[in-house]
Gaussian input, Z-matrix of N, CA and C with variables (Angstrom, degrees):
# hf/3-21g

backbone

0 1
 N
 C     1     B1
 C     2     B2     1     A1
 N     3     B3     2     A2     1     D1
 C     4     B4     3     A3     2     D2
 C     5     B5     4     A4     3     D3
 N     6     B6     5     A5     4     D4
 C     7     B7     6     A6     5     D5
 C     8     B8     7     A7     6     D6
 N     9     B9     8     A8     7     D7
 C    10    B10     9     A9     8     D8
 C    11    B11    10    A10     9     D9
 N    12    B12    11    A11    10    D10
 C    13    B13    12    A12    11    D11
 C    14    B14    13    A13    12    D12
 N    15    B15    14    A14    13    D13
 C    16    B16    15    A15    14    D14
 C    17    B17    16    A16    15    D15
 N    18    B18    17    A17    16    D16
 C    19    B19    18    A18    17    D17
 C    20    B20    19    A19    18    D18
 N    21    B21    20    A20    19    D19
 C    22    B22    21    A21    20    D20
 C    23    B23    22    A22    21    D21
 N    24    B24    23    A23    22    D22
 C    25    B25    24    A24    23    D23
 C    26    B26    25    A25    24    D24
 N    27    B27    26    A26    25    D25
 C    28    B28    27    A27    26    D26
 C    29    B29    28    A28    27    D27
 N    30    B30    29    A29    28    D28
 C    31    B31    30    A30    29    D29
 C    32    B32    31    A31    30    D30
 N    33    B33    32    A32    31    D31
 C    34    B34    33    A33    32    D32
 C    35    B35    34    A34    33    D33
 N    36    B36    35    A35    34    D34
 C    37    B37    36    A36    35    D35
 C    38    B38    37    A37    36    D36
 N    39    B39    38    A38    37    D37
 C    40    B40    39    A39    38    D38
 C    41    B41    40    A40    39    D39
 N    42    B42    41    A41    40    D40
 C    43    B43    42    A42    41    D41
 C    44    B44    43    A43    42    D42
 N    45    B45    44    A44    43    D43
 C    46    B46    45    A45    44    D44
 C    47    B47    46    A46    45    D45
 N    48    B48    47    A47    46    D46
 C    49    B49    48    A48    47    D47
 C    50    B50    49    A49    48    D48
 N    51    B51    50    A50    49    D49
 C    52    B52    51    A51    50    D50
 C    53    B53    52    A52    51    D51
 N    54    B54    53    A53    52    D52
 C    55    B55    54    A54    53    D53
 C    56    B56    55    A55    54    D54
 N    57    B57    56    A56    55    D55
 C    58    B58    57    A57    56    D56
 C    59    B59    58    A58    57    D57
 N    60    B60    59    A59    58    D58
 C    61    B61    60    A60    59    D59
 C    62    B62    61    A61    60    D60
 N    63    B63    62    A62    61    D61
 C    64    B64    63    A63    62    D62
 C    65    B65    64    A64    63    D63
 N    66    B66    65    A65    64    D64
 C    67    B67    66    A66    65    D65
 C    68    B68    67    A67    66    D66
 N    69    B69    68    A68    67    D67
 C    70    B70    69    A69    68    D68
 C    71    B71    70    A70    69    D69
 N    72    B72    71    A71    70    D70
 C    73    B73    72    A72    71    D71
 C    74    B74    73    A73    72    D72
 N    75    B75    74    A74    73    D73
 C    76    B76    75    A75    74    D74
 C    77    B77    76    A76    75    D75
 N    78    B78    77    A77    76    D76
 C    79    B79    78    A78    77    D77
 C    80    B80    79    A79    78    D78
 N    81    B81    80    A80    79    D79
 C    82    B82    81    A81    80    D80
 C    83    B83    82    A82    81    D81
 N    84    B84    83    A83    82    D82
 C    85    B85    84    A84    83    D83
 C    86    B86    85    A85    84    D84
 N    87    B87    86    A86    85    D85
 C    88    B88    87    A87    86    D86
 C    89    B89    88    A88    87    D87
 N    90    B90    89    A89    88    D88
 C    91    B91    90    A90    89    D89
 C    92    B92    91    A91    90    D90
 N    93    B93    92    A92    91    D91
 C    94    B94    93    A93    92    D92
 C    95    B95    94    A94    93    D93
 N    96    B96    95    A95    94    D94
 C    97    B97    96    A96    95    D95
 C    98    B98    97    A97    96    D96
 N    99    B99    98    A98    97    D97
 C   100   B100    99    A99    98    D98
 C   101   B101   100   A100    99    D99
 N   102   B102   101   A101   100   D100
 C   103   B103   102   A102   101   D101
 C   104   B104   103   A103   102   D102
 N   105   B105   104   A104   103   D103
 C   106   B106   105   A105   104   D104
 C   107   B107   106   A106   105   D105
 N   108   B108   107   A107   106   D106
 C   109   B109   108   A108   107   D107
 C   110   B110   109   A109   108   D108
 N   111   B111   110   A110   109   D109
 C   112   B112   111   A111   110   D110
 C   113   B113   112   A112   111   D111
 N   114   B114   113   A113   112   D112
 C   115   B115   114   A114   113   D113
 C   116   B116   115   A115   114   D114
 N   117   B117   116   A116   115   D115
 C   118   B118   117   A117   116   D116
 C   119   B119   118   A118   117   D117
 N   120   B120   119   A119   118   D118
 C   121   B121   120   A120   119   D119
 C   122   B122   121   A121   120   D120
 N   123   B123   122   A122   121   D121
 C   124   B124   123   A123   122   D122
 C   125   B125   124   A124   123   D123
 N   126   B126   125   A125   124   D124
 C   127   B127   126   A126   125   D125
 C   128   B128   127   A127   126   D126
 N   129   B129   128   A128   127   D127
 C   130   B130   129   A129   128   D128
 C   131   B131   130   A130   129   D129
 N   132   B132   131   A131   130   D130
 C   133   B133   132   A132   131   D131
 C   134   B134   133   A133   132   D132
 N   135   B135   134   A134   133   D133
 C   136   B136   135   A135   134   D134
 C   137   B137   136   A136   135   D135
 N   138   B138   137   A137   136   D136
 C   139   B139   138   A138   137   D137
 C   140   B140   139   A139   138   D138
 N   141   B141   140   A140   139   D139
 C   142   B142   141   A141   140   D140
 C   143   B143   142   A142   141   D141
 N   144   B144   143   A143   142   D142
 C   145   B145   144   A144   143   D143
 C   146   B146   145   A145   144   D144
 N   147   B147   146   A146   145   D145
 C   148   B148   147   A147   146   D146
 C   149   B149   148   A148   147   D147
 N   150   B150   149   A149   148   D148
 C   151   B151   150   A150   149   D149
 C   152   B152   151   A151   150   D150
 N   153   B153   152   A152   151   D151
 C   154   B154   153   A153   152   D152
 C   155   B155   154   A154   153   D153
 N   156   B156   155   A155   154   D154
 C   157   B157   156   A156   155   D155
 C   158   B158   157   A157   156   D156
 N   159   B159   158   A158   157   D157
 C   160   B160   159   A159   158   D158
 C   161   B161   160   A160   159   D159
 N   162   B162   161   A161   160   D160
 C   163   B163   162   A162   161   D161
 C   164   B164   163   A163   162   D162
 N   165   B165   164   A164   163   D163
 C   166   B166   165   A165   164   D164
 C   167   B167   166   A166   165   D165
 N   168   B168   167   A167   166   D166
 C   169   B169   168   A168   167   D167
 C   170   B170   169   A169   168   D168
 N   171   B171   170   A170   169   D169
 C   172   B172   171   A171   170   D170
 C   173   B173   172   A172   171   D171
 N   174   B174   173   A173   172   D172
 C   175   B175   174   A174   173   D173
 C   176   B176   175   A175   174   D174
 N   177   B177   176   A176   175   D175
 C   178   B178   177   A177   176   D176
 C   179   B179   178   A178   177   D177
 N   180   B180   179   A179   178   D178
 C   181   B181   180   A180   179   D179
 C   182   B182   181   A181   180   D180
 N   183   B183   182   A182   181   D181
 C   184   B184   183   A183   182   D182
 C   185   B185   184   A184   183   D183
 N   186   B186   185   A185   184   D184
 C   187   B187   186   A186   185   D185
 C   188   B188   187   A187   186   D186
 N   189   B189   188   A188   187   D187
 C   190   B190   189   A189   188   D188
 C   191   B191   190   A190   189   D189
 N   192   B192   191   A191   190   D190
 C   193   B193   192   A192   191   D191
 C   194   B194   193   A193   192   D192
 N   195   B195   194   A194   193   D193
 C   196   B196   195   A195   194   D194
 C   197   B197   196   A196   195   D195
 N   198   B198   197   A197   196   D196
 C   199   B199   198   A198   197   D197
 C   200   B200   199   A199   198   D198

   B1=1.4579
   B2=1.5286
   B3=1.3128
   B4=1.4612
   B5=1.5228
   B6=1.3045
   B7=1.4564
   B8=1.5252
   B9=1.3355
   B10=1.4586
   B11=1.5304
   B12=1.3124
   B13=1.4702
   B14=1.5211
   B15=1.3097
   B16=1.4625
   B17=1.5185
   B18=1.3395
   B19=1.4656
   B20=1.5229
   B21=1.3218
   B22=1.4716
   B23=1.5322
   B24=1.3143
   B25=1.4600
   B26=1.5257
   B27=1.3297
   B28=1.4585
   B29=1.5155
   B30=1.3266
   B31=1.4657
   B32=1.5182
   B33=1.3394
   B34=1.4589
   B35=1.5188
   B36=1.3171
   B37=1.4642
   B38=1.5207
   B39=1.3041
   B40=1.4646
   B41=1.5263
   B42=1.3006
   B43=1.4670
   B44=1.5218
   B45=1.3303
   B46=1.4589
   B47=1.5136
   B48=1.3318
   B49=1.4565
   B50=1.5166
   B51=1.3342
   B52=1.4598
   B53=1.5304
   B54=1.3429
   B55=1.4657
   B56=1.5315
   B57=1.3239
   B58=1.4655
   B59=1.5245
   B60=1.3105
   B61=1.4627
   B62=1.5204
   B63=1.3260
   B64=1.4592
   B65=1.5231
   B66=1.3280
   B67=1.4664
   B68=1.5228
   B69=1.3241
   B70=1.4668
   B71=1.5250
   B72=1.3255
   B73=1.4586
   B74=1.5338
   B75=1.3196
   B76=1.4698
   B77=1.5222
   B78=1.3252
   B79=1.4651
   B80=1.5194
   B81=1.3382
   B82=1.4662
   B83=1.5170
   B84=1.3336
   B85=1.4567
   B86=1.5137
   B87=1.3322
   B88=1.4647
   B89=1.5211
   B90=1.3111
   B91=1.4531
   B92=1.5235
   B93=1.3218
   B94=1.4654
   B95=1.5267
   B96=1.3072
   B97=1.4699
   B98=1.5256
   B99=1.3324
   B100=1.4663
   B101=1.5225
   B102=1.3138
   B103=1.4544
   B104=1.5209
   B105=1.3288
   B106=1.4608
   B107=1.5203
   B108=1.3060
   B109=1.4615
   B110=1.5199
   B111=1.3242
   B112=1.4635
   B113=1.5168
   B114=1.3102
   B115=1.4569
   B116=1.5218
   B117=1.3176
   B118=1.4530
   B119=1.5129
   B120=1.3109
   B121=1.4680
   B122=1.5230
   B123=1.2959
   B124=1.4563
   B125=1.5237
   B126=1.3313
   B127=1.4555
   B128=1.5105
   B129=1.3335
   B130=1.4621
   B131=1.5266
   B132=1.3398
   B133=1.4576
   B134=1.5148
   B135=1.3252
   B136=1.4668
   B137=1.5268
   B138=1.3072
   B139=1.4705
   B140=1.5171
   B141=1.3112
   B142=1.4576
   B143=1.5233
   B144=1.3144
   B145=1.4630
   B146=1.5264
   B147=1.3217
   B148=1.4690
   B149=1.5244
   B150=1.3189
   B151=1.4740
   B152=1.5246
   B153=1.3284
   B154=1.4601
   B155=1.5283
   B156=1.3296
   B157=1.4657
   B158=1.5328
   B159=1.3296
   B160=1.4637
   B161=1.5253
   B162=1.3267
   B163=1.4651
   B164=1.5272
   B165=1.3208
   B166=1.4608
   B167=1.5202
   B168=1.3258
   B169=1.4671
   B170=1.5211
   B171=1.3121
   B172=1.4652
   B173=1.5351
   B174=1.3160
   B175=1.4608
   B176=1.5296
   B177=1.3132
   B178=1.4573
   B179=1.5283
   B180=1.3142
   B181=1.4633
   B182=1.5196
   B183=1.3207
   B184=1.4528
   B185=1.5128
   B186=1.3250
   B187=1.4530
   B188=1.5232
   B189=1.3375
   B190=1.4601
   B191=1.5202
   B192=1.3408
   B193=1.4655
   B194=1.5307
   B195=1.3150
   B196=1.4536
   B197=1.5131
   B198=1.3245
   B199=1.4595
   B200=1.4878
   A1=109.17
   A2=116.63
   A3=119.24
   A4=110.04
   A5=115.24
   A6=122.31
   A7=110.10
   A8=115.15
   A9=122.05
   A10=108.21
   A11=115.85
   A12=120.90
   A13=108.96
   A14=115.47
   A15=122.77
   A16=106.89
   A17=116.30
   A18=118.04
   A19=111.23
   A20=113.17
   A21=123.34
   A22=113.34
   A23=116.33
   A24=122.04
   A25=110.72
   A26=115.86
   A27=122.11
   A28=109.91
   A29=115.87
   A30=122.12
   A31=108.08
   A32=115.79
   A33=121.32
   A34=109.58
   A35=115.17
   A36=122.70
   A37=108.11
   A38=116.16
   A39=121.35
   A40=108.93
   A41=115.13
   A42=121.25
   A43=106.79
   A44=115.70
   A45=119.15
   A46=112.59
   A47=116.75
   A48=120.89
   A49=114.44
   A50=117.82
   A51=121.47
   A52=109.69
   A53=116.99
   A54=119.38
   A55=111.32
   A56=115.30
   A57=120.48
   A58=108.05
   A59=116.03
   A60=121.65
   A61=109.51
   A62=116.49
   A63=120.87
   A64=109.37
   A65=116.27
   A66=123.75
   A67=106.06
   A68=116.79
   A69=120.01
   A70=110.80
   A71=116.36
   A72=124.46
   A73=113.39
   A74=116.52
   A75=122.86
   A76=109.29
   A77=116.54
   A78=122.17
   A79=109.75
   A80=116.08
   A81=121.79
   A82=108.83
   A83=115.41
   A84=122.58
   A85=108.74
   A86=115.52
   A87=122.05
   A88=106.97
   A89=116.54
   A90=121.46
   A91=111.38
   A92=116.61
   A93=120.79
   A94=110.34
   A95=116.45
   A96=124.38
   A97=113.01
   A98=118.78
   A99=122.12
   A100=109.69
   A101=115.35
   A102=122.44
   A103=108.64
   A104=116.14
   A105=121.43
   A106=108.65
   A107=116.64
   A108=121.83
   A109=108.61
   A110=115.94
   A111=121.57
   A112=107.74
   A113=116.54
   A114=121.38
   A115=108.70
   A116=115.26
   A117=120.02
   A118=110.05
   A119=116.41
   A120=119.98
   A121=111.82
   A122=115.08
   A123=121.72
   A124=109.86
   A125=115.90
   A126=119.83
   A127=114.65
   A128=117.94
   A129=119.91
   A130=113.97
   A131=118.42
   A132=121.16
   A133=116.19
   A134=118.18
   A135=120.77
   A136=112.20
   A137=117.48
   A138=121.30
   A139=111.35
   A140=117.53
   A141=120.81
   A142=110.38
   A143=118.32
   A144=121.49
   A145=109.91
   A146=117.67
   A147=121.17
   A148=110.80
   A149=117.80
   A150=121.12
   A151=111.75
   A152=117.06
   A153=120.99
   A154=111.27
   A155=117.22
   A156=121.44
   A157=110.44
   A158=116.98
   A159=121.07
   A160=112.88
   A161=116.56
   A162=124.25
   A163=112.85
   A164=115.97
   A165=120.81
   A166=109.86
   A167=115.59
   A168=122.61
   A169=107.05
   A170=116.61
   A171=120.85
   A172=110.26
   A173=117.56
   A174=121.00
   A175=111.29
   A176=116.16
   A177=121.49
   A178=109.88
   A179=116.90
   A180=122.26
   A181=108.31
   A182=115.77
   A183=121.04
   A184=111.83
   A185=114.51
   A186=120.77
   A187=110.07
   A188=115.93
   A189=122.99
   A190=106.94
   A191=116.45
   A192=121.05
   A193=108.78
   A194=115.79
   A195=122.03
   A196=107.94
   A197=116.48
   A198=125.02
   A199=107.93
   D1=133.45
   D2=179.21
   D3=-109.84
   D4=145.63
   D5=176.84
   D6=-80.32
   D7=-39.00
   D8=178.86
   D9=-134.86
   D10=127.54
   D11=177.53
   D12=-127.57
   D13=124.21
   D14=178.68
   D15=-119.45
   D16=127.10
   D17=-179.68
   D18=-134.90
   D19=128.29
   D20=176.31
   D21=52.49
   D22=41.47
   D23=-178.30
   D24=-71.46
   D25=129.14
   D26=-178.93
   D27=-135.58
   D28=136.23
   D29=174.81
   D30=-140.20
   D31=127.51
   D32=179.03
   D33=-117.66
   D34=145.20
   D35=174.83
   D36=-124.06
   D37=169.30
   D38=175.51
   D39=-114.85
   D40=131.28
   D41=177.41
   D42=-131.70
   D43=120.94
   D44=-178.25
   D45=63.17
   D46=29.55
   D47=179.94
   D48=81.41
   D49=-1.79
   D50=-179.12
   D51=-112.36
   D52=134.88
   D53=178.60
   D54=-75.81
   D55=146.77
   D56=172.12
   D57=-143.88
   D58=148.94
   D59=-178.56
   D60=-88.10
   D61=113.01
   D62=174.75
   D63=-76.88
   D64=-34.93
   D65=176.37
   D66=-135.84
   D67=128.78
   D68=-174.43
   D69=-130.08
   D70=102.40
   D71=175.60
   D72=54.18
   D73=53.58
   D74=178.16
   D75=-87.10
   D76=134.34
   D77=177.83
   D78=-135.21
   D79=140.18
   D80=174.00
   D81=-165.87
   D82=162.52
   D83=175.41
   D84=-132.16
   D85=145.04
   D86=176.09
   D87=-127.70
   D88=121.84
   D89=179.91
   D90=-91.22
   D91=171.37
   D92=176.49
   D93=-57.93
   D94=137.34
   D95=179.22
   D96=67.67
   D97=13.41
   D98=175.16
   D99=-100.49
   D100=157.02
   D101=177.44
   D102=-122.69
   D103=140.06
   D104=178.05
   D105=-119.84
   D106=134.34
   D107=174.85
   D108=-119.28
   D109=134.64
   D110=174.66
   D111=-103.83
   D112=124.41
   D113=-179.30
   D114=-129.89
   D115=144.64
   D116=177.97
   D117=167.98
   D118=169.87
   D119=-178.68
   D120=-71.03
   D121=166.52
   D122=176.85
   D123=-56.30
   D124=133.54
   D125=178.62
   D126=86.53
   D127=8.61
   D128=-177.25
   D129=-88.35
   D130=-4.05
   D131=174.89
   D132=105.03
   D133=7.88
   D134=-178.14
   D135=-60.06
   D136=-49.52
   D137=-179.71
   D138=-66.89
   D139=-35.52
   D140=177.92
   D141=-65.45
   D142=-40.65
   D143=176.39
   D144=-61.23
   D145=-44.90
   D146=178.98
   D147=-60.81
   D148=-44.48
   D149=178.68
   D150=-64.27
   D151=-37.70
   D152=177.94
   D153=-65.74
   D154=-45.80
   D155=-178.96
   D156=-63.16
   D157=-37.93
   D158=178.29
   D159=-79.34
   D160=-2.76
   D161=-179.02
   D162=61.80
   D163=30.01
   D164=172.96
   D165=-75.10
   D166=-28.87
   D167=172.52
   D168=-132.35
   D169=155.68
   D170=-178.14
   D171=-96.80
   D172=141.52
   D173=177.26
   D174=-73.37
   D175=155.04
   D176=173.47
   D177=-80.95
   D178=-28.56
   D179=178.31
   D180=-157.70
   D181=162.14
   D182=177.69
   D183=105.35
   D184=-176.59
   D185=-174.34
   D186=-141.45
   D187=139.44
   D188=175.83
   D189=-124.84
   D190=121.49
   D191=179.69
   D192=-123.46
   D193=127.42
   D194=177.80
   D195=-113.59
   D196=126.15
   D197=-176.08
   D198=57.67

């Protein structure tokens, strides 16, 4: 059983009139009493994933399930 399940999460933005994927088909699960860490270089989508999971912004595709 997972507490948080994210599957095929995608978010695109436009920069200079051209679309780019900030997050492209990201999937993960976090179970009860588990911890998840997101690591990566600047601009890799860590903050965008956090905003998507908190529903501060809406995904273009994918699914987020809590409990």
